[in-house]
N, C-alpha and C positions, 0 to 999 in steps of 0.2 A: 333210860327206859328199860332197853335187853340187858340189860347186866341185873337192874331192879326187879321187872320179871322174873329172870331165869331163875335169880335167887328164891323166891315168892313159891316159885313149882317145883324145881330140883330140890327146895328143902322141905317141900310138903310131906308125907304119905301116899296124895295123890299118887304121883309120878310112879312110885313104887308100884302100888295094886295095881295101875290099869298096866303094866309089864305084868304083869301076872296073873290077872284074870281075862288080856287076852281081849276086854275091853276096849280096848283104842282099836281094835279089829273086826271088836261082834257091833258095827256100824248096821249090821240088819235086823237087830232087834226092840230097833226106833221102828221099825213097819211092821211091825207082829203085832197081832190084835195081846189084850192081858184076858180078854175072856178066853183063858184056857189052853191057845195055841200059843205054846213058849217056846219051838221051834226044839234045835237038838239037847238047846241047855234045858234040864228039869226043872221044878219047880223048888227040887231037895233042895238043889246043886246050887240054885241060887239065894238059898236061905242062906247056904253055910256060908255065904259071902256077904252079908250082910252087914255085920257089927265092921267088920273089917272093911268094909266101904262106904259104909256114914259115918268110921271115924275119920278118915281120909280125906273125907269131902270136906268134912265139918272144919278140920285142919288146914285143906286149902281154902275154904272161907276166911279162917280167920287171918289167918298170914294175907288176904289177899285185900281184906277190910282195913288192916293195919298199912300193909305195906304201899300201897294204892295212895293213901293218905299222907302218906311220907315222902312220896315220889312225888304229887301235891305239892305240899311245901317248899320240896327241894326246887320240884321244876318251877313254881311262884316265885325264889330269892334268884332263880338264874334267866325268869325271864325279863325282869327287872335289873341285873346283871346286865346281859343281853338290848334292854332300848336303854336305860342308859349310855352304854358305849357306844350305841348305834347314834344315841344326839351328841355325843363328844363327837366321833366322825365327822356330823353333817356339822359342826360347829369348828371344825378342824380345817373340813376341806373350804367353809368361807371365808377362814384367817387366809391360808394362803390361795386361796383362787377369788379376789374381787370380781364383784357383778356387777353388774348397771343397774339395778336394784335396791344397790346398795345407793344411789343415787338420787332416785324419781320419789316421787311422790302425786297420789292419785285426788286431786280435785274433783266431786260429787257435787251433782248440782244443776249443771248449769243448765239452762235453756235451750231449746233445739235451734233458735233463730242466731245464740253465737257462736257464727262462724269463725270470724275474723281472726283469724292465727295475729296480727299484731298488734288487734285491739289488747286482746287476751293476755301475750306478751309485757304488755303495758301495766294492765292490773297486776299481772302477777310480780315484776317488779313493784309497784307500791308497795302490793300489799307483804310479801315478805323485806322489802328492806335490800334489795339486792338488784345489781345490773348484770352481775353473770349468770344470767338464770336464763330456761331456753324453754319452750310449751311443743307438744306434741297432741296435737285436738284429735281427740276420740270421734269421729263424724260415724255416722249411721248410714250405709249404708245397701243394707239389704233387698230394698226393691231394685235394686242394680246390682247386686251381688255377680251374677253372671258377667255381666260388662266391664264392672273393674276387673275380674281375673283374667279377662277376654284383655284386655288392653296392659294388664301387668302382665301378659307371657310375651304382647309385641317387644313393652320393652327389655323386657329378659333376654330374647332371642336379641332383636338388637347390642345388646351389651355381649351378650355370649360373642357373636360376630368380632365384635369393637376388640372381645378380647383373644379373641384367634383361635376359641375354640372351635369350629368348624368352622368350611369357605357358606360363604353368602347363596350360594347354589344348594345348597343341604339343608338351607332353613326356606326355599320357598320360592327365593330371588332370583329373578335374568337378569336385573341388572345391577347386580352390586348390593351394596350396604344402603343405597339412596333408597330401594325397596321395600325398608325395613323399617322396626320404631311407627310409630305414630305420623297414620296423614295428617294433612292439614285438616280435615275436616273432622277428625278425630281429637285431634287440639281443641279444637273451639267447640266441640262437646262438653268438654272436659272443663274451660274456663265457664263455659253455660252454669254447668252444675253452682259454682258461688255465686252466681245472681239471685239474691234472695229476691226481688223485685216477679222472679218468672216463677211458675207452680213446677215441678219436678226440683226443684233445685237442695241440693244436700242439707243436713241436720246433725246438729252437733248431738251424740249419742249417750249426751247425759254427764260427758265427765272430761277430762284433761290431764297428760302428764305435766310434771313439771320437772327437770329435769334443771341441778346442783352442778358445777364446775368440780366443788370437791365437795367430800364430807364435812369437813367442819363448819361450812355453809349452813348445811343442816342444820346445825345448832348455834348460829348467830339466824337464820331465819325463827327456832323455835324460842330466842329472845326478847321478838317483834308480836309474840301473842302474851293476854294476864297469866299467871301461874296456876297448875290444875289447883282448886281444893284438895283436903284429906279422900274426902268421899267420889271425888274423881278419880283420884290419883290407883284407888281400888278398882274402879273400874275403863281406867282410858290404857290402852296400850298393852293390854294385856295378851303375853300367850296364848292364840286358840286351845281350847282344852279339848276341841273335838275334831275331826278329818272334814266337818263339812261345815266346822262356823266360820264367818265369817274374817277378813281379814282388819285388824284392828283398827283403831281411830290412830294418825299420828300427834294433830294437836285437836287442840281446843279450839276450833276457829270459830272467828265472831266473822268472817267474813260473809261478804252478801252482793252478788252480781246484779245490777240495773238493767236489762234488757232495754230494748229500744220501746217499748210502752211504758217504760217506766216502773215496771214491777219487778219487786228483791226477790233474789233467790237465795237461798241461805245454802252458801256451799260448803261440804264436809272434806276435812281433811284424813284423807286415808295412805294408810302403808301401803305400797309395796311389794311381796313376795317373792314376783318368777320374774323371767327376763323376756322382754321384746319377742322371739319368736315363740314365745308358750302361749301370748295373748292371741284368743280367736277374733281377730280387727274384728271380723266380718258377723260377729254373733253380737256386737255391741251396740245397747240402743236400746234392747228388750230390760221390761220391767223385770221384778220381781216376780209377779202374778204371771206374766204369759210364759220364764223358767218355769214355776212351779205346775203349770199346763202342763207344758212340755215335758215333764220328766215327770210326769203322770201318764202320760201318754207312752212315753220312754217304757216307762214298769207295762203298761199294759202290752206291748208289742214286746218283752222279752215273757211275759208268761204266753200268750200266744203263742211265741218261738217253743217254747216248751211243752206245748200244748201240740204241736204241730210233732214235735221229736217224736212225744210221746206215742202219738196215733199212726206216724209213717215209721218208725222206728222199731220203737220196745214195745207198743201191743202186738205187733206182728209175731217180734221174736219171743213173746213173752207163753203167746199160742200156739205158735210152732213146737214150743219146749214143754210144755205142758202135754201136749200129744203124743212126742215122741217118748218121754216116758210114762206115759198111759198106757203104749204101746212094749214099750222095749223093756220097759223098768229103770231105764239109765238116763242120767243126763245125755245128749247128742257132744259129737267130739266130730273133730278130725275136718275135712275142708269147709264142710258147710259152717260150722263155728270160726273158724281163723276169718272165714267172710264174712260173715256177723259181724265179729268182730269191728273190724278194717272198717266196714260199715257204718257204725257206730260212733267212732273212729273220728273217721272223716265225717259223717254228718256234725258230731258236736265244734269239730274245728268251723263246720259252715257258720255255722249258730254262731261261735266266735266272733267271724269279721262280720257276719248281720250287725251282732252286739253295739261293735266298735261302728259302723254305719250309724246304727241310731244315738248311740249318745252323740256323733257328732252332730247333729238333727236336732239336739232337746236346745239348744243356745247357752251352753258356760261359757263364759266368758274367757276363763282358763284351761291350757290342754288338761293342769291337774284333777281338774273336777272331772273329765271323760273319763279320765281313768280308775275314777275314782269308782265311777256303774260299772264301769269295765270288770273291775275288780269283784266287784258284787254278781254282778248279775251271766258270769262266766264261772266263778266257785261254786254258785248254787247249782246250775248247770252238769254241773261235772261233779259233782254230790251225790246229784238226786241220781244221776246215771251210774255212779258206783253201789249207788241202795238196788237199785233196779238186778243188775249183773247178782249180787246177792241176794236177792229176792229168789229171783226164777235156779237159783243156783240151790241153796237151803231151803226153800221152800219150793219145791216143784209142784209139791198135788196141791190141787185147789180148796181141800179143806187146811182148818187152822190149828188140827190138834199139835202140833209137835210144839209151839208158843207154851204150852205149858212145862216142858220141862224147863224152860229159862224162865217160870215165875212163882212153881210151889218151891213150901218151904221147906229144906232139908231134912231130911229123918222121917217126912209123910208118907205114907202108902206102903206097901209092901215092899221086899228085895227087891220085885221085876222092874218097879215106877225108877227106883234106887238106880240100878244098872240102866234102864232105858235111858234117865234121865242123862247119865256123865254120856252114855256111847251115842246120846245123840247130839252134845256140846262137843264130845271128841271132833265126830264128823261132820258139821256145824262150821267149827272154828277152822276144820283143813278145807274146805271147800271156801271161806273165805280167805281163807291164806292162798289157793290155787289162783282167785281170782284178782288177789293184790300181785302176787308174781307168779313171773313175771309182769301180768298185763295190764295192770294199772299204771307201778310204777317205771316199770320199764318202755313197755312194744311199743305206748302213746307216744314215748317221747324220742323213742330214735324211728319213728315213721315220721313225727312233725317237721324234719330236715324234706323227706320227700314228698311231703302233701303241700308244704307252705314253703318250697323255692326249687326245689329240684322240678318238679311238675309244672308250678307257674313258666319255668325260665324255659323249659324246652318247647309245654304248648304257646308261650308267645309270640317265639323266635322263630317255629315252625310258621304260625299263622300269620304272621309279618309276611317270611317267606313266599309263603306261600298265592297271598292275596295282592301284596301290591307285586309280584313281581304278572299279573293279570294285566294285559292288556285295555279294558277299561276301568281301572283303577286310577288313582292319582300318586305321584311318587311320595317313597315314604321320607317324611322331615324329620333332619335330626332332633327335634324339638318332641315329635310326636315318638320316635323310638325309644329318647331316656325317660319319659316319661311309662309308656308303656313297658317297659323294660328294670324300672323299679321295684325293688327285691320290699317284701312286709315292712313297717316299721318298728322298732323297737317299741313294746309293749308293757313296762312293767305291770300292768295290771292281772295282764296272761299268764308273767312270771310270777308272781306271787299268790295265783290260786292251786300251786303247787304245794307252796309252804307252808298251806292250810288245810288244802283238802288229802294232801297226802295223809300229814298226821291225825286228820279226827277219824279219817276212816281206817289206819292200820289201830287206832285204840277201840275198835270197836271188839276185839279180839281179847280186852281186858272184861268182857262179860259171858268168858265162856270159860271153863273149867279145864284145859285142857293145858298143852305143853307148847303151843302153837303161838302164843303173845311174845315172848322171847326170841321167838325167831324170825315174828315179822317184825319186830324194832331192828334184830340184828340187818333184817334186808331194807329196812329205812334207812338204816345209819349206812350201808352204803351205797343207797341213792342218794345221799346228800354230798357222801363223797363222789358218785359220779356226776350230779348235779353241777358242782361245782366248775370243771374243762368242761363242760355243754353250754349250758353259758354262757359262759366267756368269748367261747365261740360264734353261739350264736348270735350272742350281742355284737360283736365286734371285728368279727369277718363273713356275717351272713344277712344279717339286718340294715335294713336302713336306718342313718343315722336319726335318731328323736332329740330335742329336748324333755327336759326333767331337772329344770332349777329349783323347785323345792319339797322336802321331804314328804308332804303329806301323803306321797299312797304310802311310804314307808309305814307313814303314822298310822294309817286306815288298817295295814296287814299285821299292826302290833295288836290294833284292839280286834282285828278277826284272831289273832293265835289263843281268844281267853276263850272261844269257843274248843277246838282240840284238848287245850290245857285244859277247862274245867271236867272236861269228859274225865279225867284220872279220877277227883271227885267222887263224879258219878257214878263210877264201878267202884270205888270205897264204899257208898251207900250202898250199892247195889249186893256186893254180899252181905252187909250186915245185916240189911233189912232182911235177907233170905234164911241167918244164921238165928236172927233175933224174932222173926215173923211180922218183922214191921208192913207198916204197908209199903207198897212199892213207889205212893209217890213222894216219897224222900228220895230216891233218886232224881227224877226233872229239879226237885226242890235244891237239893243239893249240887245239881248243874249252876240255878240262875242263880245260888248265892254264891258255887266257885267265880260267875261269868262276874257277876258283881263287884265282888270281893277286886277280883283282877282291874275292873275297868275304873275302877271309882278310884282306886292308889296310883296305876298309869296315868290318870287324867290332872289327878291333883298332884300327884307326887315328882312322878317323871315327868311329863309336860312336854313328849316329845318333840314337837314341832319347833323348827328353830328360823328366825327370820332374819335376816342377810344384816339390816340393821343394828342387829342383835349382837353381831360379832365384829364390830369394826371399829375405829375410832381416829384421831384426825389424823395419823401417822400414812394411811391408806394415800395409793395411786390416785392420781385423778381420774375427772370420768373421760377428757380427750386420750391418755392415756390404757383405762383399760376399756375402751371402744376397739382403740384399733386394733389391740391384743387380740380381739373379742370379731371384727371385722362387724358386727350388728351393731343398733344401737335402737335408738325410741325414734328414729325418724325415718332407716332405711328400710325396718318392716312394717313401718302402716301406709299401706296400700294406696292408701289415695291420698298422701303426703308426695309418695313416690311420683304419682301421677302429674300431679299440681307441680311438683317441680321440674319434670318433660315440658310442659306446657305454660306455665307463665313464670317460673322461678326463673333467675337468671343462672344457676349453678344446679343443674341436673344429680339427680339422686342417683344411684347406681343400687335394683332391688337387691333384697338380700333374701338368697334362697338356700337353702341346708344343702351344703353339697358342691356348691357355686360360690365361694369365698375369695377367689381370684381375681371377680369380678370387682371387688372393692379396691382391689391396687390398682385396679385402673384409673381411679378416682383424684383429682389430684390433691385432693384438700387430706385423703385418707395420707396420699404419697408424704406429702410436709409433715402428718404428725407423723409417720414412721420416721424419715430421718431427723426429728428429736427425739425418738427415742431411741435410734440408733448414735446421736453424739455424747448421748448422757452413758450408756456401757451402762454393763449390769446384766447378770444370765437371765434374771428374771422376766425382767422385760424385752428379751429379746425375741424376735417373730416367729414366726411357727419354720418357716422354709432355712430358718438358719440352725433350726433345732433340730431337723430329722436324722443327723448321723448320732447325734448321744440321745437322742429318745426313745428311736426306735430299735426294737429286739431285731440281732440280726436274724434269728430263727425267725421267718415268716412261716407263718402257717396261711396256706394259699383259700382263697373266699370261695363261696360256693360258685360261681362266673367262673370262674379260673378252673377248678373242678373239671364243669362242663365245657370249657370252650375249646380244647381237643377232642373228644368224640365229636362235636359239633364243627369242627372243620374235617376234623376228617371223612364225617359223611356227605359234607357239604364237594371236597374233594372228588369223591367215588360217584355224586350225582351228575358231575360236572366232566367227569371222566368217562362215564356212561354216553352222556346226550351227545360228546366229542361224538363216540364210535359209531353212535347210532348213525349209519346211514339215512341222508335225507336231511336228516335233520342240524341247524346251527347252532353254533355252540352261543349260545348267551351270558354275557360277561356281569359283572356283579355291578 
């Protein structure tokens, strides 16, 4: 785009005419009246430039109409090439890294009374004709979500102390490990959850995960079911075409579950696309209607957040700018505008955190669907925030008369109209460039580590030191400190915002007759180079680890890319309309046509979504091998099953928590599987602790906490030294 827009402008006559006439500096013509007040330039002098300027503008418009259309075609080809490449990368990733989704199917349609895991296991063995299968029942515990989380935390702390992560005293126990874990009363409470004769018992969320030991067991189970017809092959098992499509059915199931009352329930065998940590277990049990209502309420909450930020930040800022322009004749600059800009970015960041909270309350059963909502909401917020900055910069007056310089056809009116036309476009495009560079492209990203990591870490640490040093407060426990000091989690929805909104914002310069477009896209190219190391550092050294085991958010970002890409075609139609005096209605129609072409070809030809089972074969490693390598499985991520194993079963299951994979190494079952892997040998399935020296780069970039720890320690030493040197005060040990 940088080279194409540079060729369109620099090879046209307009660039030379702007330099010769000085219109690139004569922006004061914009604000002068046409009715006889022409400033220093006389009407006679302006008429002498009429022919040259008009022909130069038309030459630029012709080049822009044709050039932008060719750039749109080139961008269309490159976009599909990128989408295909991204799909191949996802497929190769699944081939190289086996996942637990390859071994699981989801049986949907169970009644709420189907909570007996042994009974369900026998049913599954008969249905699939296999003995070596496992099941993980999805429990509906929405009415006791906080209680389940509280008991989960107790089990987690007990396992942490057993693994030697910290001393029992730091966990809040004064009698050692005996005071940790679940009490006998709590164990009885969990056992009563399984008693269906009493009210308040656990319910089945409507689905059960069936886990096979090997990939070829899936093919064996598939042979137990009838062959689909030709029409059924067209509709069954197809890769979802849209980001919000349901996961397809894996088998045409004739299975029926008979409940205690003799009623039959038809079961659906659906594919599984994500890993166990990405399942929102606490939301299982919500029906489609409830999720739809919650999604609508979430949309309302997002719109309300937009209204709040508009009323609290944008409206006062716009009022201040308009008042300043009316009194001083120019836009405000200096410290005030810098403070207001930082305030706008801070509010955007806080609204982004609100969107994370809202998406977690909708009731999506998978984390990737939460990411879809975050991506759409945050992208919309940032784009409208950018448009607001552009509006108060380019159109600071209350009147809207400058818009006519963007809309009327070339060659109409007197020379003064053409001069004001070009002068306005130069002035407006320069202001647009100043909004983008460095503000929108760089400043927000450079401030994000300070807003999102440095300030939260410093403020939280200072609060913990201050609050828990008081005599009337309880001692700070290790788990509380861990949760308080956790950084923000990785969010692909927020990351992808920039890769869609920034090109969309930069493409607005295509609608102005000036040389700013190629400079803007040059800065966009520099921004792309800047984002490569920046995002890697944020993901690997600053953010909390998160699981994104599907490419559904990537797919949504590919569809959203059609918005900035189609704007290039709209710019081509815009300049053609100004040359040939077409209705400007062709501009939005061209944008919609470009968007439709891109979306249809992306959905039907590329089909970017990749399902794990599409990339595996019978030579894959077994389920036990993969879950030993991954540390998580379909059991230790299920909160209710973990609690039941500590209260009912003879083999307690260590809970899986991201960042605490070491807890699984204390499990006897995990150790036995690990020994079998070591006996087999082979570098691929060596354990992570055995690959540290070969996989971790010697040049380690410090984390944000490491950068902050030294000054914090220095401040702590200075405060202790001051306390010891003060007369009459005793030193307080850490």
